[in-house]
DRENFI-129911 format. One line per field, with one value per residue (C-alpha): residue number from 0; residue in three letters; chain; x, y, z. Coordinates in nm, 2 decimals, decimal comma, m for minus. Example, Ala and Ser with C-alpha at 12.3 -4.5 7.8 and 13.67 -1.06 7.14 Angstrom:
num: 0  1
residu: ALA  SER
chaine: A  A
u: 1,23  1,37
v: m0,45  m0,11
w: 0,78  0,71
***
This chain:
num: 0  1  2  3  4  5  6  7  8  9  10  11  12  13  14  15  16  17  18  19  20  21  22  23  24  25  26  27  28  29  30  31  32  33  34  35  36  37  38  39  40  41  42  43  44  45  46  47  48  49  50  51  52  53  54  55  56  57  58  59  60  61  62  63  64  65  66  67  68  69  70  71  72  73  74  75  76  77  78  79  80  81  82  83  84  85  86  87  88  89  90  91  92  93  94  95  96  97  98  99  100  101  102  103  104  105  106  107  108  109  110  111  112  113  114  115  116  117  118  119  120  121  122  123  124  125  126  127  128  129  130  131  132  133  134  135  136  137  138  139  140  141  142  143  144  145  146  147  148  149  150  151  152  153  154  155  156  157  158  159  160  161  162  163  164  165  166  167  168  169  170  171  172  173  174  175  176  177  178  179  180  181  182  183  184  185  186  187  188  189  190  191  192  193  194  195  196  197  198  199  200  201  202  203  204  205  206  207  208  209  210  211  212  213  214  215  216  217  218  219  220  221  222  223  224  225  226  227  228  229  230  231  232  233  234  235  236  237  238  239  240  241  242  243  244  245  246  247  248  249  250  251  252  253  254  255  256  257  258  259  260  261  262  263  264  265
residu: MET  CYS  LEU  ILE  LEU  LEU  ALA  TRP  GLU  THR  HIS  PRO  ARG  TRP  ARG  LEU  VAL  VAL  ALA  ALA  ASN  ARG  ASP  GLU  PHE  HIS  ALA  ARG  PRO  THR  ALA  PRO  ALA  ASP  TRP  TRP  GLY  PRO  GLN  ALA  PRO  ASP  LEU  LEU  ALA  GLY  ARG  ASP  LEU  GLN  ALA  GLY  GLY  THR  TRP  LEU  GLY  MET  THR  ARG  GLY  GLY  ARG  PHE  ALA  ALA  VAL  THR  ASN  ILE  ARG  GLU  PRO  GLN  ARG  GLN  ASN  PRO  ALA  ALA  PRO  SER  ARG  GLY  HIS  LEU  PRO  GLY  ASN  PHE  LEU  LEU  SER  ARG  ALA  PRO  SER  LEU  GLY  TYR  LEU  ALA  GLY  LEU  MET  PRO  LEU  ALA  GLN  ALA  TYR  ASN  GLY  PHE  ASN  LEU  LEU  VAL  MET  ASP  GLY  THR  THR  LEU  ALA  TYR  LEU  SER  ASN  ARG  ALA  PRO  ALA  MET  ARG  THR  LEU  PRO  PRO  GLY  VAL  TYR  GLY  VAL  SER  ASN  HIS  LEU  LEU  ASP  THR  PRO  TRP  PRO  LYS  VAL  VAL  ARG  GLY  LYS  ASP  ASP  LEU  ARG  ALA  ALA  LEU  ALA  LEU  ASP  ASP  GLY  ASP  GLU  ILE  GLU  ALA  ARG  LEU  PHE  GLU  SER  LEU  ALA  ARG  ARG  ASP  PRO  ALA  PRO  ASP  ALA  GLU  LEU  PRO  HIS  THR  GLY  VAL  ALA  GLU  GLU  LEU  GLU  ARG  ALA  LEU  SER  SER  ALA  PHE  ILE  ALA  THR  PRO  GLU  TYR  GLY  THR  ARG  SER  SER  THR  VAL  LEU  LEU  VAL  ASP  ARG  ASP  GLY  GLU  VAL  ARG  MET  THR  GLU  ARG  THR  THR  ALA  LEU  PRO  GLY  ALA  GLU  GLY  PHE  THR  GLU  VAL  ARG  HIS  ARG  PHE  ARG  VAL  GLY  GLU  PRO  ALA  ALA  ALA  PRO  ALA  GLY
chaine: A  A  A  A  A  A  A  A  A  A  A  A  A  A  A  A  A  A  A  A  A  A  A  A  A  A  A  A  A  A  A  A  A  A  A  A  A  A  A  A  A  A  A  A  A  A  A  A  A  A  A  A  A  A  A  A  A  A  A  A  A  A  A  A  A  A  A  A  A  A  A  A  A  A  A  A  A  A  A  A  A  A  A  A  A  A  A  A  A  A  A  A  A  A  A  A  A  A  A  A  A  A  A  A  A  A  A  A  A  A  A  A  A  A  A  A  A  A  A  A  A  A  A  A  A  A  A  A  A  A  A  A  A  A  A  A  A  A  A  A  A  A  A  A  A  A  A  A  A  A  A  A  A  A  A  A  A  A  A  A  A  A  A  A  A  A  A  A  A  A  A  A  A  A  A  A  A  A  A  A  A  A  A  A  A  A  A  A  A  A  A  A  A  A  A  A  A  A  A  A  A  A  A  A  A  A  A  A  A  A  A  A  A  A  A  A  A  A  A  A  A  A  A  A  A  A  A  A  A  A  A  A  A  A  A  A  A  A  A  A  A  A  A  A  A  A  A  A  A  A  A  A  A  A  A  A  A  A  A  A  A  A  A  A  A  A
u: m0,25  m0,13  0,26  0,40  0,75  0,76  1,07  0,99  1,22  1,52  1,67  1,86  1,69  1,39  1,13  0,90  0,99  0,67  0,69  0,40  0,16  m0,21  m0,31  m0,67  m0,93  m0,84  m1,20  m1,26  m1,28  m0,98  m0,90  m0,50  m0,37  m0,47  m0,65  m0,98  m1,17  m1,38  m1,50  m1,18  m0,90  m0,61  m0,61  m0,43  m0,48  m0,61  m0,97  m1,13  m1,45  m1,65  m1,70  m1,51  m1,22  m0,87  m0,57  m0,32  m0,30  m0,12  m0,28  m0,18  m0,16  0,10  m0,14  m0,07  m0,27  m0,24  m0,42  m0,41  m0,63  m0,56  m0,57  m0,85  m1,04  m1,26  m1,38  m1,46  m1,78  m1,90  m2,12  m1,88  m1,80  m1,53  m1,18  m1,07  m1,24  m1,04  m0,74  m0,98  m1,20  m0,85  m0,72  m1,02  m1,04  m0,87  m0,82  m0,49  m0,34  m0,39  m0,74  m0,87  m0,75  m0,92  m1,22  m1,21  m1,15  m1,52  m1,62  m1,31  m1,47  m1,75  m1,45  m1,30  m0,96  m0,71  m0,38  m0,37  m0,14  m0,23  0,05  m0,10  0,22  0,40  0,29  0,31  0,05  m0,06  m0,38  m0,54  m0,85  m0,65  m0,42  m0,47  m0,44  m0,31  0,03  0,25  0,55  0,90  1,17  1,24  1,18  0,86  0,70  0,33  0,13  m0,17  m0,09  m0,01  0,25  0,64  0,53  0,85  0,65  0,97  0,85  0,82  1,20  1,32  1,11  1,26  1,64  1,58  1,42  1,70  1,97  1,75  1,78  2,17  2,12  2,02  1,88  1,49  1,53  1,79  1,55  1,23  1,43  1,54  1,20  1,04  1,31  1,18  0,79  0,85  0,97  0,81  1,01  0,80  0,91  1,07  0,81  0,91  0,85  0,54  0,29  m0,02  m0,33  m0,64  m0,56  m0,43  m0,06  m0,04  m0,20  0,00  0,31  0,17  0,08  0,44  0,61  0,62  0,46  0,16  0,05  m0,21  m0,52  m0,82  m0,60  m0,26  m0,02  m0,26  m0,06  0,30  0,36  0,68  0,60  0,88  0,84  1,16  1,23  1,12  0,80  0,88  0,66  0,69  0,41  0,49  0,28  0,28  m0,03  0,01  m0,11  m0,42  m0,33  m0,21  m0,06  0,28  0,40  0,27  0,14  0,31  0,18  0,44  0,29  0,48  0,39  0,48  0,31  0,11  0,10  m0,22  m0,39  m0,35  m0,64  m0,85  m0,76  m0,98
v: m0,36  m0,73  m0,60  m0,31  m0,21  0,10  0,30  0,54  0,79  0,61  0,75  1,11  1,26  1,10  1,07  0,85  0,53  0,30  0,06  m0,15  m0,36  m0,38  m0,75  m0,75  m0,93  m0,82  m0,77  m0,52  m0,18  0,08  0,43  0,53  0,73  1,11  1,37  1,29  1,64  1,84  1,64  1,61  1,79  1,76  1,35  1,16  0,78  0,51  0,45  0,09  0,21  m0,12  m0,04  0,36  0,35  0,31  0,11  0,38  0,76  1,06  1,41  1,77  1,83  1,53  1,23  0,90  0,56  0,20  m0,12  m0,51  m0,78  m1,08  m1,42  m1,61  m1,82  m1,97  m1,66  m1,42  m1,23  m1,11  m0,87  m0,73  m0,32  m0,28  m0,22  0,00  0,31  0,24  0,46  0,66  0,77  0,86  1,04  1,25  1,33  1,53  1,28  1,22  0,85  0,69  0,86  0,74  0,38  0,43  0,56  0,23  m0,04  m0,09  m0,16  m0,30  m0,67  m0,59  m0,59  m0,90  m0,93  m0,61  m0,46  m0,06  0,19  0,52  0,86  1,21  1,45  1,28  0,96  0,64  0,37  0,06  m0,16  m0,51  m0,65  m0,99  m0,86  m0,75  m0,36  m0,07  0,07  0,33  0,23  0,39  0,48  0,14  m0,06  m0,23  m0,50  m0,62  m0,88  m1,09  m1,13  m0,91  m0,67  m0,80  m1,15  m1,34  m1,48  m1,47  m1,20  m0,97  m1,07  m1,02  m0,67  m0,51  m0,63  m0,46  m0,15  m0,19  m0,17  0,10  0,32  0,36  0,57  0,96  1,03  0,97  0,84  0,56  0,47  0,51  0,20  0,00  m0,04  m0,10  m0,37  m0,55  m0,48  m0,67  m0,96  m1,28  m1,61  m1,77  m1,87  m2,23  m2,45  m2,51  m2,18  m2,13  m2,03  m2,19  m1,98  m2,18  m2,20  m2,50  m2,51  m2,46  m2,12  m2,04  m2,07  m1,85  m1,61  m1,58  m1,41  m1,03  m1,00  m1,20  m1,32  m1,53  m1,54  m1,39  m1,24  m1,08  m0,75  m0,47  m0,20  m0,10  0,24  0,38  0,70  0,89  1,18  1,45  1,63  1,96  1,81  1,71  1,44  1,22  0,91  0,70  0,41  0,17  m0,02  m0,32  m0,43  m0,68  m1,03  m1,14  m0,77  m0,66  m0,38  m0,10  0,24  0,53  0,79  1,04  1,29  1,55  1,81  2,00  1,88  2,22  2,34  2,46  2,29  2,48  2,67  2,52  2,58  2,86
w: m0,14  m0,09  m0,02  0,17  0,27  0,44  0,59  0,85  0,96  0,86  0,55  0,60  0,33  0,28  0,55  0,45  0,17  0,07  m0,20  m0,26  m0,50  m0,52  m0,58  m0,74  m0,96  m1,34  m1,39  m1,07  m1,22  m1,13  m1,15  m1,14  m0,88  m0,95  m0,74  m0,64  m0,81  m0,63  m0,40  m0,26  m0,43  m0,14  m0,19  m0,43  m0,46  m0,66  m0,71  m0,67  m0,92  m0,77  m0,39  m0,41  m0,16  m0,22  m0,09  m0,09  m0,10  0,04  0,08  0,06  0,40  0,46  0,54  0,42  0,45  0,29  0,34  0,29  0,34  0,53  0,34  0,55  0,34  0,55  0,74  0,46  0,47  0,11  0,29  0,51  0,43  0,18  0,35  0,09  0,28  0,60  0,39  0,22  0,53  0,76  0,44  0,40  0,78  1,03  1,30  1,41  1,32  1,67  1,76  1,38  1,44  1,84  1,68  1,40  1,67  1,79  1,47  1,30  1,34  1,08  0,81  0,68  0,82  0,74  0,83  0,81  0,81  0,88  0,91  1,02  0,91  1,25  1,36  1,19  1,36  1,27  1,33  1,25  1,35  1,37  1,64  1,99  1,97  1,76  1,77  1,70  1,48  1,57  1,32  1,13  0,82  0,79  0,56  0,55  0,27  0,36  0,73  1,00  1,01  0,96  0,96  0,78  0,44  0,22  m0,03  0,26  0,42  0,05  0,00  0,34  0,25  m0,10  0,08  0,32  0,03  m0,17  0,16  0,10  m0,20  m0,18  m0,53  m0,58  m0,91  m0,80  m0,46  m0,71  m1,01  m0,72  m0,56  m0,88  m0,91  m0,61  m0,69  m1,01  m0,89  m0,99  m0,86  m0,62  m0,28  m0,24  m0,15  0,21  0,27  0,14  0,42  0,47  0,44  0,35  m0,03  m0,26  m0,28  m0,65  m0,57  m0,22  m0,47  m0,74  m0,47  m0,27  m0,53  m0,49  m0,88  m0,91  m1,21  m1,31  m1,55  m1,33  m1,03  m0,97  m0,93  m1,09  m0,99  m0,80  m0,65  m0,52  m0,28  m0,12  0,11  0,21  0,50  0,32  0,23  m0,15  m0,24  m0,55  m0,61  m0,92  m1,01  m1,28  m1,37  m1,53  m1,88  m1,89  m1,91  m2,26  m2,30  m2,22  m2,02  m1,84  m1,79  m1,55  m1,34  m1,20  m0,94  m0,75  m0,47  m0,18  0,15  0,19  m0,11  m0,26  m0,54  m0,86  m0,97  m1,26  m1,59  m1,78
***
């Protein structure tokens, strides 16, 4: 993921609200959000078919995790392990949020820069290997792109404002529609507000919008996740058509935390 907007324990009905864009090279093979089959029937997530991990997922047990990278082109190690395994390993485990992050900290520097959000059903926690320590996140609205949590990049600031406006609504369909509108914003930041991450200004400008569209790299999918206080989970993912095509395909998943997976047909 390259943009995650998240509201935790701030809405009277929806305990967790997430809106996120995954930005990636168009050539990287990907599977849309779905249950992970016999090996992990309780895990709902997209899948990176190149390295095997994921960028955002939820489990039937109520666990959530998502990751973004940190844009630092001068520090990239092509031999580093895939950051997509960080949320995937958490979702497949039973470790509490802080316990998982504590176990990860000694290994974190082996990865290229990342931001990791994990929630075990009770505690939402955050770790970056470019920040001093992990921390528990109290109720609030958060945003992260390709720098540290709540770094005030224009798309993070605008996205958090859009999320706060959506939280004034109650109906899940209305919240979802409002958040997809926010994730689809293609207006770049003013040049005076562009971050400086070590890439050319033209590319920095192209990467500054919530939805990124360049010939080789861009927003591959947008996800809205809602979890209510009774355990109802709604995950909707829109996969963007490849360059040269129009529109998107959509998958919608609905389930309840603690509810067992349906028995295979036949």
